[in-house]
C-alpha positions as CSV (number, residue, x, y, z in Angstrom):
1,M,-4.0,7.0,11.6
2,N,-5.9,5.4,8.7
3,V,-4.5,2.1,7.4
4,L,-5.0,3.2,3.9
5,W,-3.3,6.6,4.5
6,S,-0.3,4.9,6.1
7,Y,0.1,2.7,3.0
8,F,-0.4,5.2,0.3
9,W,1.2,8.3,1.8
10,P,4.9,7.2,1.4
11,V,4.2,6.2,-2.2
12,F,2.6,9.5,-3.0
13,A,5.4,11.4,-1.3
14,A,8.0,9.5,-3.2
15,G,6.2,10.3,-6.5
16,L,5.9,13.9,-5.5
17,V,9.7,14.3,-4.8
18,I,10.7,12.3,-7.9
19,G,8.3,14.4,-10.0
20,A,9.7,17.7,-8.7
21,I,13.3,16.6,-9.3
22,A,12.6,15.1,-12.8
23,G,10.6,18.1,-13.7
24,S,13.3,20.6,-12.7
25,I,15.8,18.6,-14.8
26,A,13.4,18.2,-17.8
27,F,12.2,21.7,-18.0
28,R,15.7,23.1,-18.3
29,R,16.6,20.8,-21.2
30,K,15.9,21.0,-24.9
31,R,12.9,19.1,-26.3
32,S,14.8,16.0,-27.2
33,G,16.1,15.3,-23.7
34,R,12.9,16.4,-21.9
35,M,10.9,13.3,-22.7
36,T,13.8,11.0,-21.6
37,A,14.0,12.7,-18.3
38,L,10.2,12.6,-17.7
39,A,10.0,9.0,-18.7
40,A,12.9,8.0,-16.5
41,G,11.3,9.9,-13.6
42,C,7.9,8.2,-14.1
43,L,9.5,4.8,-14.3
44,L,11.5,5.5,-11.1
45,S,8.3,6.6,-9.4
46,I,6.6,3.4,-10.3
47,A,9.7,1.4,-9.2
48,C,9.6,3.1,-5.8
49,A,5.9,2.1,-5.5
50,G,6.9,-1.5,-6.2
51,L,9.8,-1.4,-3.7
52,W,7.4,0.0,-1.0
53,H,4.8,-2.7,-1.8
54,G,7.2,-5.6,-1.7
55,P,10.7,-5.5,-0.2
56,L,10.1,-2.6,2.2
57,G,7.0,-4.4,3.6
58,G,4.3,-1.9,3.1
59,A,1.9,-4.5,1.8
60,N,2.5,-6.9,4.6
61,R,2.0,-4.2,7.2
62,F,-1.2,-3.1,5.4
63,A,-2.6,-6.7,5.3
64,S,-1.7,-7.5,8.9
65,E,-3.3,-4.3,10.2
66,V,-6.5,-4.8,8.3
67,E,-6.8,-8.4,9.5
68,R,-6.1,-7.3,13.0
69,I,-8.9,-4.7,12.9
70,A,-11.2,-7.2,11.3
71,R,-10.6,-9.7,14.2
72,I,-11.4,-6.9,16.7
73,V,-14.6,-6.1,14.9
74,L,-15.7,-9.7,14.8
75,V,-14.9,-10.1,18.5
76,N,-16.7,-6.8,19.5
77,Y,-19.8,-7.7,17.6
78,E,-19.8,-11.3,19.0
79,A,-19.6,-13.1,15.7
80,P,-19.9,-16.9,15.8
81,A,-16.8,-18.8,16.9
82,G,-15.5,-20.0,13.6
83,M,-16.1,-16.8,11.5
84,T,-12.8,-15.4,10.1
85,A,-11.9,-12.5,7.8
86,R,-8.7,-12.6,5.7
87,I,-7.5,-10.1,3.1
88,H,-7.5,-11.4,-0.4
89,H,-4.0,-12.6,-1.5
90,G,-2.6,-13.6,-4.8
91,P,-2.5,-10.7,-5.8
92,L,-3.1,-8.7,-2.7
93,T,-6.2,-6.6,-2.9
94,R,-8.2,-4.5,-0.5
95,Q,-11.0,-7.0,-0.2
96,L,-11.8,-9.1,2.8
97,I,-12.8,-12.7,2.3
98,L,-15.1,-14.0,5.0
99,S,-15.5,-17.6,6.0
100,G,-17.1,-19.6,8.8
101,P,-20.5,-20.4,10.2
102,G,-23.4,-18.0,10.6
103,N,-27.0,-17.5,9.7
104,D,-28.2,-15.1,6.9
105,F,-28.5,-12.1,9.3
106,Q,-25.0,-12.6,10.7
107,R,-23.5,-13.0,7.3
108,R,-25.1,-9.8,6.0
109,E,-24.1,-7.8,9.1
110,A,-20.5,-9.1,9.0
111,V,-20.2,-8.0,5.4
112,R,-21.7,-4.6,6.3
113,L,-19.5,-4.0,9.3
114,L,-16.3,-5.3,7.8
115,S,-16.8,-3.2,4.6
116,Q,-16.6,-0.1,6.8
117,I,-13.0,-0.8,7.9
118,P,-10.7,1.9,6.6
119,G,-8.7,0.5,3.7
120,V,-11.2,-2.3,2.8
121,S,-12.9,-1.8,-0.5
122,Q,-15.3,-4.7,-0.2
123,A,-16.0,-7.7,2.1
124,A,-17.6,-10.8,0.7
125,W,-18.1,-14.5,1.4
126,G,-16.4,-15.6,-1.8
127,R,-13.5,-14.5,-3.9
128,T,-14.3,-11.6,-6.1
129,A,-12.1,-9.8,-8.6
130,G,-10.5,-6.5,-7.6
131,I,-7.7,-4.2,-8.4
132,P,-4.4,-5.4,-7.1
133,L,-2.9,-3.2,-4.4
134,I,0.4,-2.8,-6.2
135,V,-1.5,-1.3,-9.2
136,E,-3.3,1.1,-6.9
137,S,0.0,2.1,-5.4
138,A,1.5,2.7,-8.8
139,I,-1.4,4.9,-9.8
140,V,-1.0,6.9,-6.6
141,S,2.7,7.2,-7.2
142,V,2.1,8.5,-10.8
143,L,-0.4,11.0,-9.4
144,G,2.2,12.2,-6.9
145,F,4.7,12.4,-9.8
146,L,2.3,14.5,-11.9
147,L,1.8,16.9,-9.0
148,G,5.6,17.1,-8.5
149,L,5.9,18.0,-12.2
150,L,3.3,20.7,-11.8
151,F,5.3,22.2,-8.9
152,A,8.5,22.0,-11.0
153,Y,6.8,23.7,-13.9
154,L,5.5,26.5,-11.8
155,V,9.0,27.1,-10.3
156,E,10.5,27.1,-13.8
157,L,7.9,29.6,-15.0
158,R,8.8,31.9,-12.1
159,R,12.5,31.5,-12.9
160,R,12.0,32.3,-16.5
161,Y,9.8,35.3,-15.7
162,N,12.4,36.7,-13.2
163,A,15.2,36.1,-15.7
164,Q,13.9,38.9,-18.0
165,W,14.6,41.6,-15.4
166,K,18.1,43.0,-15.5
167,W,18.8,45.2,-12.5
């Protein structure tokens, strides 16, 4: 399974479930309570993304898996002895920072090969700016929340349509 998929799937699923529940509550209320329920659901979805990233260890598993794959790639392609690849921390991003010896060809090829690892956005020899992983997970969680809201809205439309029939 893809490293990126295994990190983002639980966050998306949590947002989807929370969105469906918050939507089913919100769409049955009057206008004044609807926004409160939707805002609470969105905040809960973002909080679940933060929990998955930190205390539940999703970010640590992601970082260790990407670094393990990077070590395997460097060994398989016979990189020079001191060449290493570490994921960018502080804040954690999906970028690999390379260090160690190597000529120009080896450096270019290491960047090319390590950029192709699933879950890596960029590999570089120096620190570069990137989107923190927790922000990406919050965005994915909100996307799942919005999809859950869409499902809840469609269910509510069906319920209202079927309520007009008196058998």
